[in-house]
C-alpha positions in Angstrom: -36.7 19.9 -41.3 -36.1 23.3 -42.7 -38.6 25.9 -43.9 -37.8 25.2 -47.5 -38.5 21.6 -47.2 -42.3 21.8 -46.4 -44.5 23.5 -48.9 -48.1 24.3 -48.4 -50.0 24.7 -51.8 -52.9 27.0 -51.0 -54.8 30.0 -52.2 -56.3 33.2 -50.8 -59.9 32.6 -49.3 -59.6 28.9 -49.0 -60.9 27.9 -45.5 -59.5 24.4 -45.8 -56.1 25.9 -46.7 -56.4 28.1 -43.6 -57.1 25.0 -41.4 -54.1 23.1 -43.0 -51.8 26.2 -42.3 -53.1 26.2 -38.7 -52.2 22.5 -38.3 -48.7 23.2 -39.6 -48.3 26.0 -37.1 -49.7 23.8 -34.2 -47.2 21.2 -35.1 -44.4 23.8 -34.8 -43.4 23.3 -38.4 -41.7 26.0 -40.5 -43.0 26.0 -44.1 -43.4 28.0 -47.2 -46.7 28.8 -48.8 -47.2 28.7 -52.6 -50.4 30.4 -53.8 -51.4 28.3 -56.8 -52.9 31.3 -58.5 -49.3 32.7 -58.8 -47.8 29.7 -60.2 -49.3 28.2 -63.4 -48.0 24.7 -62.9 -49.1 24.5 -59.3 -52.5 25.8 -60.5 -52.8 23.1 -63.2 -51.8 20.4 -60.7 -53.5 21.3 -57.6 -56.6 23.3 -58.6 -59.1 20.9 -57.2 -56.8 19.3 -54.6 -55.8 22.2 -52.3 -54.6 22.2 -49.5 -51.7 20.0 -50.3 -48.5 19.8 -48.1 -45.5 18.6 -50.0 -42.0 17.5 -48.8 -39.8 16.6 -51.7 -41.8 14.4 -54.0 -44.2 13.2 -51.3 -47.6 14.8 -50.8 -50.3 14.9 -48.2 -53.7 15.7 -49.6 -56.6 17.2 -47.7 -58.5 16.0 -45.5 -56.0 15.3 -42.7 -56.0 16.1 -39.0 -53.2 17.1 -36.5 -52.4 13.5 -35.7 -52.3 12.4 -39.4 -50.0 15.4 -40.2 -47.6 14.7 -37.4 -47.4 10.9 -38.5 -46.9 11.9 -42.1 -44.1 14.4 -41.2 -42.3 11.8 -39.3 -42.5 9.4 -42.1 -41.1 11.9 -44.8 -38.2 13.2 -42.5 
């Protein structure tokens, strides 16, 4: 999976988002971060849902742990 294929929808100051990002790093995944404050469509869609990890049209919503993330990433490859 390349960096562009995994997206973390997040925002500054969100401790849950920090946890999700740490799980991605622990899993060794490259990813891009979209701050929902900077994207009106993302803000409208994810305002109350962040953090959300997306690959194509599939999404993993918080809460999730390292094992759930690893399993989900294998399923969406």
